[in-house]
Structure formats: C-alpha cells, structure tokens
C-alpha positions as CSV (number, residue, x, y, z in Angstrom):
1,M,22.3,-1.4,8.6
2,C,24.3,-4.4,9.8
3,V,24.1,-8.1,9.3
4,G,21.4,-9.8,11.3
5,G,21.7,-13.2,12.9
6,G,20.0,-16.4,11.7
7,G,16.9,-17.9,13.2
8,S,15.2,-21.3,13.3
9,C,11.7,-21.8,11.9
10,S,8.9,-21.2,14.4
11,S,5.2,-20.5,14.4
12,K,5.3,-19.1,18.0
13,M,3.1,-16.0,17.4
14,A,-0.1,-16.7,19.4
15,T,-1.2,-13.2,20.3
16,S,-2.3,-10.4,18.0
17,A,-2.4,-6.6,18.1
18,L,-5.1,-6.6,15.4
19,N,-8.9,-7.2,15.5
20,L,-10.9,-7.4,12.3
21,K,-14.7,-7.0,12.5
22,I,-16.5,-7.5,9.2
23,V,-19.3,-4.9,9.0
24,G,-20.6,-5.4,5.5
25,K,-20.4,-7.8,2.5
26,C,-21.5,-7.3,-1.1
27,S,-24.0,-10.0,-2.1
28,T,-22.8,-10.2,-5.7
29,S,-19.0,-9.8,-5.4
30,R,-16.2,-10.5,-2.9
31,A,-16.2,-6.8,-1.8
32,R,-16.3,-6.3,2.0
33,A,-16.1,-3.6,4.6
34,A,-14.5,-4.0,8.0
35,D,-13.3,-2.2,11.1
36,M,-9.6,-3.1,11.7
37,T,-8.6,-2.2,15.3
38,L,-4.8,-1.5,15.6
39,P,-2.8,-0.1,18.5
40,H,-3.0,3.5,17.2
41,S,-6.3,3.7,15.5
42,V,-9.4,1.9,14.2
43,V,-9.0,1.7,10.4
44,Q,-12.1,1.5,8.3
45,T,-11.7,-0.8,5.3
46,P,-11.4,-0.8,2.3
47,I,-8.6,1.7,2.9
48,F,-6.0,3.5,0.8
49,M,-2.7,4.2,2.7
50,P,-0.7,7.2,1.5
51,V,3.1,6.6,1.4
52,G,5.6,8.5,3.5
53,T,8.7,6.5,2.6
54,Q,11.1,8.5,4.8
55,G,8.6,9.0,7.6
56,T,6.9,11.9,5.8
57,L,4.6,12.5,2.8
58,K,6.0,14.8,0.2
59,G,4.1,18.0,0.6
60,I,1.9,17.1,3.6
61,I,2.6,17.3,7.3
62,P,1.0,14.8,9.8
63,E,-1.5,17.3,11.2
64,Q,-2.9,17.8,7.8
65,L,-3.2,14.0,7.2
66,E,-5.0,13.8,10.5
67,A,-7.4,16.6,9.5
68,L,-8.3,14.5,6.4
69,D,-9.1,11.6,8.8
70,C,-6.4,9.4,7.4
71,R,-6.1,6.5,9.9
72,I,-3.0,4.8,8.6
73,M,0.0,5.6,6.5
74,L,3.0,3.7,5.1
75,A,6.7,4.1,5.7
76,N,9.7,2.1,4.4
77,T,12.0,0.0,6.5
78,Y,15.0,0.1,4.2
79,H,15.1,3.8,3.8
80,L,14.4,4.6,7.5
81,G,17.1,2.0,8.5
82,N,19.6,4.0,6.5
83,R,18.3,7.4,7.5
84,P,17.9,8.4,10.3
85,G,18.8,4.9,11.4
86,E,17.7,2.5,14.1
87,Q,19.6,4.2,16.9
88,V,17.9,7.6,16.3
89,L,14.5,6.0,16.0
90,K,14.9,4.2,19.3
91,A,16.2,7.3,21.0
92,G,13.3,9.3,19.5
93,G,10.7,6.9,20.9
94,G,9.8,5.2,17.7
95,L,8.5,6.7,14.4
96,H,5.1,7.7,15.8
97,K,6.7,10.1,18.3
98,F,9.6,11.0,16.1
99,M,7.3,12.3,13.2
100,N,4.4,13.4,15.5
101,W,1.9,10.9,14.0
102,P,-0.6,9.6,16.5
103,R,-2.4,7.1,14.2
104,S,-1.4,3.8,12.7
105,L,1.7,3.0,10.6
106,L,2.5,0.2,8.2
107,T,6.1,-0.5,7.2
108,D,7.3,-2.2,4.1
109,S,10.1,-4.6,5.0
110,G,12.6,-3.4,2.4
111,G,11.8,-6.3,0.0
112,F,10.5,-4.0,-2.8
113,Q,14.0,-2.4,-3.0
114,M,15.2,-5.7,-4.4
115,V,13.4,-4.6,-7.6
116,S,13.6,-0.8,-7.4
117,L,17.3,-0.9,-6.5
118,S,18.0,-4.2,-8.3
119,K,21.3,-2.9,-9.8
120,L,22.6,-2.4,-6.2
121,T,21.5,-5.7,-4.7
122,E,22.8,-9.3,-4.3
123,I,20.2,-11.8,-3.0
124,T,21.3,-14.9,-1.1
125,E,19.6,-17.2,1.4
126,E,21.0,-15.1,4.2
127,G,19.3,-12.0,3.0
128,V,19.8,-9.0,0.6
129,N,23.1,-7.3,0.3
130,F,22.5,-3.7,-0.7
131,E,24.9,-1.0,-1.9
132,S,23.6,2.1,-0.3
133,P,22.2,4.7,-2.7
134,Y,23.3,7.4,-0.2
135,D,27.0,6.7,0.2
136,G,27.8,3.5,-1.7
137,S,28.5,1.4,1.5
138,K,27.4,-2.2,1.7
139,C,24.7,-3.3,4.1
140,M,23.0,-6.7,4.6
141,L,19.2,-6.8,5.2
142,T,18.2,-10.2,6.6
143,P,14.7,-11.2,7.8
144,E,15.9,-10.8,11.4
145,R,17.4,-7.3,10.7
146,S,14.3,-6.2,8.9
147,I,12.2,-7.1,11.9
148,E,14.7,-5.5,14.3
149,I,14.4,-2.2,12.4
150,Q,10.6,-2.4,12.1
151,Q,10.3,-3.0,15.9
152,A,12.5,0.1,16.4
153,I,10.1,2.0,14.1
154,G,7.1,0.7,16.1
155,A,4.8,0.2,13.2
156,D,1.3,-1.2,13.9
157,I,1.8,-3.5,10.9
158,M,5.1,-4.9,9.8
159,M,5.8,-6.7,6.6
160,Q,7.9,-9.8,6.4
161,L,11.1,-9.6,4.3
162,D,10.1,-11.4,1.1
163,D,12.0,-12.4,-2.0
164,V,10.6,-10.0,-4.6
165,V,10.9,-10.7,-8.3
166,D,9.9,-8.2,-11.1
167,S,6.6,-9.5,-12.4
168,T,7.8,-9.2,-16.0
169,C,10.8,-11.5,-15.3
170,K,10.9,-14.4,-17.8
171,D,12.9,-16.8,-15.6
172,E,10.3,-19.2,-14.1
173,D,13.0,-20.9,-11.9
174,R,13.6,-17.5,-10.2
175,F,9.9,-17.2,-9.3
176,E,10.0,-20.8,-7.9
177,E,13.0,-20.0,-5.8
178,A,11.5,-16.7,-4.6
179,R,8.2,-18.1,-3.4
180,H,9.8,-20.9,-1.4
181,R,12.4,-18.5,0.1
182,T,9.6,-16.1,1.0
183,V,8.1,-18.8,3.2
184,R,11.5,-19.7,4.8
185,W,12.1,-16.0,5.5
186,L,8.7,-15.7,7.0
187,D,9.6,-18.3,9.6
188,R,12.8,-16.4,10.4
189,C,10.7,-13.1,10.7
190,I,8.3,-14.9,13.1
191,E,11.1,-16.2,15.2
192,A,12.7,-12.7,15.4
193,H,9.4,-10.9,16.2
194,T,9.3,-10.3,20.0
195,R,6.3,-7.9,20.2
196,P,3.3,-9.7,18.7
197,D,1.0,-8.1,21.3
198,K,2.0,-4.6,20.1
199,Q,2.9,-5.0,16.4
200,N,1.4,-7.2,13.7
201,L,3.5,-9.2,11.2
202,F,2.0,-9.8,7.7
203,P,3.4,-12.4,5.3
204,I,3.4,-11.7,1.6
205,V,2.0,-14.0,-1.1
206,Q,4.5,-14.4,-4.0
207,G,4.6,-16.7,-7.0
208,G,4.8,-14.4,-10.0
209,L,2.0,-14.6,-12.6
210,D,1.4,-18.3,-12.1
211,E,-1.9,-19.2,-10.4
212,G,-0.6,-22.6,-9.1
213,K,2.5,-21.0,-7.5
214,R,0.3,-18.3,-5.9
215,K,-2.1,-20.9,-4.5
216,D,0.8,-23.0,-3.1
217,C,2.5,-20.0,-1.6
218,A,-0.8,-18.8,0.0
219,D,-1.4,-22.3,1.4
220,Q,2.0,-22.4,3.0
221,L,1.7,-18.9,4.5
222,T,-1.8,-19.6,5.9
223,K,-0.4,-22.4,8.0
224,R,1.4,-19.8,10.1
225,N,-0.4,-18.0,12.9
226,V,-0.3,-14.4,11.6
227,P,-2.9,-11.6,11.8
228,G,-3.1,-10.6,8.1
229,F,-1.8,-11.2,4.7
230,A,-0.4,-9.2,1.7
231,I,-0.4,-9.9,-2.0
232,G,3.0,-8.8,-3.4
233,G,5.0,-9.0,-6.6
234,L,2.5,-7.1,-8.8
235,S,2.1,-3.6,-10.3
236,G,5.5,-4.2,-12.0
237,G,4.4,-3.9,-15.6
238,E,2.2,-6.9,-16.2
239,D,-1.0,-6.3,-18.1
240,K,-4.1,-5.4,-16.1
241,S,-6.0,-8.6,-17.0
242,T,-3.2,-10.7,-15.6
243,F,-2.9,-8.4,-12.6
244,C,-6.6,-8.9,-11.7
245,R,-6.4,-12.6,-12.3
246,I,-3.5,-13.0,-9.8
247,V,-5.2,-10.7,-7.2
248,K,-8.3,-12.8,-7.5
249,V,-6.7,-16.2,-7.1
250,S,-4.5,-14.9,-4.3
251,A,-7.3,-13.4,-2.3
252,E,-9.5,-16.4,-2.8
253,N,-6.9,-18.5,-1.1
254,L,-6.5,-16.3,2.0
255,P,-8.8,-16.6,5.1
256,D,-12.0,-14.5,5.3
257,D,-11.3,-13.4,8.9
258,K,-8.0,-11.6,8.3
259,P,-7.2,-8.5,6.3
260,R,-5.9,-8.7,2.7
261,Y,-3.5,-6.1,1.5
262,V,-2.6,-5.6,-2.2
263,M,0.7,-3.8,-2.3
264,G,1.6,-0.9,-4.7
265,V,-1.9,-0.2,-6.1
266,G,-3.0,3.5,-6.4
267,H,-5.0,4.2,-9.6
268,Q,-8.6,4.5,-8.7
269,V,-10.1,1.9,-11.1
270,D,-7.4,-0.6,-10.1
271,I,-8.3,-0.1,-6.4
272,I,-12.0,-0.6,-7.0
273,A,-11.4,-3.7,-9.1
274,C,-9.3,-5.1,-6.2
275,V,-12.0,-4.3,-3.7
276,A,-14.5,-6.2,-5.9
277,L,-12.0,-9.1,-5.9
278,G,-12.0,-9.3,-2.1
279,S,-9.0,-7.1,-1.0
280,D,-9.1,-4.5,1.8
281,M,-5.9,-2.4,1.9
282,F,-3.9,-0.6,-0.8
283,D,-0.9,1.8,-1.0
284,C,0.9,3.7,-3.6
285,V,3.0,6.9,-4.1
286,F,0.9,7.8,-7.1
287,P,-1.4,10.4,-5.5
288,T,1.4,12.6,-4.2
289,R,3.8,11.8,-7.0
290,T,1.3,12.9,-9.7
291,A,0.5,16.0,-7.6
292,R,4.1,17.2,-8.1
293,F,3.5,17.2,-11.8
294,G,0.4,19.3,-11.4
295,S,-2.1,16.5,-11.8
296,A,-5.3,16.6,-9.6
297,L,-7.4,13.5,-9.2
298,V,-11.2,13.7,-9.9
299,F,-14.1,11.2,-10.2
300,E,-15.2,12.4,-13.6
301,Y,-13.6,11.8,-17.0
302,P,-10.7,11.7,-17.6
303,G,-9.9,11.0,-13.9
304,E,-7.1,13.6,-13.7
305,L,-6.9,17.3,-14.3
306,Q,-3.6,18.4,-15.8
307,L,-3.7,21.8,-14.2
308,K,-0.7,23.3,-16.1
309,K,-2.8,23.2,-19.3
310,S,-3.9,26.6,-20.5
311,K,-7.6,25.8,-20.4
312,F,-7.5,26.2,-16.6
313,K,-6.1,29.8,-16.8
314,M,-9.6,31.3,-16.3
315,D,-11.3,28.4,-14.5
316,F,-12.3,29.8,-11.1
317,R,-13.9,26.6,-9.8
318,P,-12.2,24.4,-7.2
319,I,-10.6,21.1,-8.3
320,D,-13.8,19.3,-7.1
321,E,-16.8,21.2,-6.0
322,N,-17.9,18.4,-3.8
323,C,-14.6,18.0,-2.0
324,D,-14.2,19.5,1.5
325,C,-10.4,19.4,1.6
326,S,-8.7,22.7,2.4
327,T,-7.4,23.0,-1.1
328,C,-10.8,22.8,-2.7
329,Q,-12.3,25.1,-0.1
330,N,-9.8,27.9,-0.6
331,Y,-8.2,27.7,-4.0
332,T,-9.3,27.7,-7.7
333,R,-8.1,25.8,-10.7
334,A,-6.9,29.1,-12.1
335,Y,-4.7,29.8,-9.1
336,L,-3.3,26.3,-9.1
337,H,-2.7,26.6,-12.9
338,T,-0.5,29.6,-12.1
339,V,1.7,27.8,-9.5
340,V,1.8,24.1,-10.4
341,T,5.3,22.8,-11.3
342,K,6.7,26.2,-10.5
343,E,6.1,26.8,-6.7
344,P,6.6,24.3,-3.9
345,S,3.2,25.4,-2.4
346,A,1.5,23.9,-5.5
347,C,2.8,20.4,-4.6
348,H,1.5,20.8,-1.1
349,L,-2.0,22.0,-2.2
350,V,-2.5,19.4,-4.9
351,S,-1.1,16.6,-2.7
352,I,-3.7,17.4,0.0
353,H,-6.5,17.2,-2.5
354,N,-5.2,13.9,-4.1
355,V,-4.9,12.1,-0.7
356,A,-8.4,13.5,0.2
357,H,-9.7,12.1,-3.1
358,Q,-8.4,8.6,-2.4
359,L,-9.9,8.6,1.1
360,R,-13.2,9.8,-0.3
361,L,-13.1,7.0,-2.9
362,M,-12.6,4.4,-0.2
363,K,-15.4,5.9,2.0
364,R,-17.8,5.8,-1.0
365,A,-16.9,2.1,-1.7
366,R,-17.3,1.2,2.0
367,D,-20.7,2.9,2.4
368,A,-21.9,1.1,-0.8
369,I,-20.7,-2.2,0.5
370,I,-22.4,-1.7,3.9
371,E,-25.7,-0.8,2.1
372,D,-25.2,-3.7,-0.3
373,K,-25.2,-1.3,-3.2
374,F,-21.7,-1.9,-4.4
375,P,-22.7,-2.9,-8.0
376,Q,-24.6,0.3,-8.3
377,F,-21.6,2.3,-6.9
378,V,-19.3,0.6,-9.5
379,A,-21.7,1.3,-12.3
380,K,-21.8,5.0,-11.5
381,F,-18.1,5.2,-10.7
382,M,-17.2,3.7,-14.1
383,L,-19.8,5.7,-16.1
384,D,-18.4,9.0,-14.6
385,L,-14.9,8.0,-15.7
386,Y,-16.0,6.6,-19.0
387,P,-19.1,8.5,-20.2
388,D,-18.8,6.9,-23.7
389,K,-19.1,3.5,-22.0
390,K,-15.9,2.3,-23.6
391,Y,-14.9,0.5,-20.4
392,P,-11.5,-1.3,-20.3
393,D,-12.0,-5.1,-20.9
394,W,-9.9,-6.0,-17.9
395,A,-12.0,-3.9,-15.6
396,Q,-15.2,-5.4,-16.9
397,Q,-13.8,-8.9,-16.4
398,A,-12.7,-8.0,-12.8
399,F,-16.1,-6.6,-11.9
400,Q,-18.0,-9.5,-13.5
401,G,-15.6,-12.0,-11.7
C-alpha cells in the first residue's frame, strides 16, 4: 500500500446503494427486523456476518456459504491491500469475482489493525503508518487510500478509516483525540468516495466508554449524508455491563431509518443483547476460530460442545439434531471427536456447523421480532443456555433496558 493524497471536507454523497425496509419491531424493546437491499443481495436483519479476512473463511468455500443462505460476509481492507494487493483485485474484476462470491461483501477499513497490530503502527493526522507483518516494509494507510482499496475490492458496504483506541486504554485524552479525528477522517473518506451509487460508506461511532463522547460523536456523524452507521471501539476487554451500556447509548443516538452495525460481536448472548438494544448487524471470527479448536456451538447449556472431550467418543448423535447443515446431516459427535484438532477436515466440518448456527440464531430472532414475540424468544433462549436460571447480571440488565 502507498501513501494516499489529502482531501477537503465534504458531504457530497447524495445517492445510496442501500435500501432499508423495516418489517418488524418489538413492542417492548428496541429490537427490529428489516430487509436491507444491497447491490449483490437482500440481507435480512438482524444478521451475523462471518469473517473472511483474506477473502476466504478458514475451512469454508463460497459455495458452501451460499448453500447456508449466507447473504453477506466480511473481508479486511488492510490485509487484502497487502495481499493480493489493489492491482490484482482490479485485474481480477473485484473481490466478488476474484473469490467467486455472488452475494454481498462488507469490508473493514483497516482501522482495527491500529489495535491488533499496535506495536507495528504510528498514527498521525495524515493516517496510519504500518510496518507490514509480512515483510517488515512500511506502508501508509490514509482515509483516501482505504477508500481506494475498498473501491478496488468492490464491497457493497465500506467502512470509513477511523481512529481506533483499545477500549481498556486509561488515557482519556487519547479517546477525545480519536473521536474528533474519526469525524475528520470520515469527511476525507466521503470526499474520496466516487461510487456512492454502487458502494455504501458507513461511519463508525467512537468515544471510548464515555456516554457523552459517544453521543457527541454520533451527533457529528449523523450530520453527514451516509446510508448506515457502525458502533466501533468495543469488544476489547471492557466488562459486559459497560459494553451493553455503550451499545445502548450509541444506538439510541443513531437514526431509525438506517442500519446499525456493532463491530466485533460473535458470542450468541452478546448478539441477542445487542439486538434487544436496537442493533442490526454483527461480525466476528469467533465461530470459525473456535471451530479450529474443536468447539461446536449449540443452543443448549453450556452453549458449546468441546468435541475433543472423551465423553463424545461413543456419542453417535449429530452436533444438533435440529440443524440441517451438511455436517449435522452426515456426521456424528463420535466421528468429530476422532478428528477434531487432528485433521484439517474437522475444522471444515465444525466451521460449517458454527456458521449455520449463527445464521439460525439470527433467523429465530428475526422471526420472533416480526411476530412480536421477541421477549418470549429471549426467555427461552436464555433458559436453554442457563437451565439453573443463574443469568448473567449484565444480560438481564440489557434485556430489561
């Protein structure tokens, strides 16, 4: 990646490649269901988006994702900008064609790498100077350069380059700097965005764990003409009560007629809590990462089956008898116990199930919202996971809120 040029502030985006139709609202919470029409698919929200950082999910090919009726997945601008690079992506006709994925894509801007690769970064007003984890070379990612790469990728939804600070940071001045810089960088992203009729640009609400900073940042971002919003800077180690409080205040200060995306959320109770607080979109590497360690997601206590445990040696049931994914239709817990953490095929099989599980979770929540039975859905969902009724305090507060 090379240095991008500067840009003047502008709110020039007047067209949109996104249409959001609200199809259901919960009468007792902020949960809602919608049809989000994007250039490559109609996405039914609430939705979980599996993460294919490098343009591929570990252990799953695009055809299998499509068979699960996954409508949208996530890829990462920073990593794709390094490998295969903008030139290859352009020559290959964009990432959809390059990876043979006909449905929607969302790309992270590269901002998260300010935290995940913090030892390799230097942040200035111009942008983020990275030391490549691949070959040690220096590369500058500016707001303009991030948009340039994302336009080469061709993502249906692009994220602005934001100034991301670890949520557990103790320097309040750093959060103050970051939220104002995020707004300035958004204006530069808008100015650099030349395809608003084909690609959507989402800004990201920052402000650390301070409600006032979050409200102010959301207020500044909503003055820009953009098709949707993200809530960032969380899931970094803060306690769950604080996490929910910040999601709540951020979502409450975003418009009702545009989608709200909470970044980096993948555990099922966390997702449903965020749905109750008014959010629509979620992503995380968790389902596929935990699959590589032999952990299969289920709706009943304890929420995950550690398939390498000896108790599954003679268990000839599928992971989930009610799941119609190819893994549950064709393989038993006993077989998976034999191969998990030992054979590459196990990662593939458990990953398929875990992604299917997340998509089923979202469909159940959506159906309940449309039928205005979301509280009943939450009650059963939590009782299945916590049959002793010892529910986490933070989750109870989120659902009551």
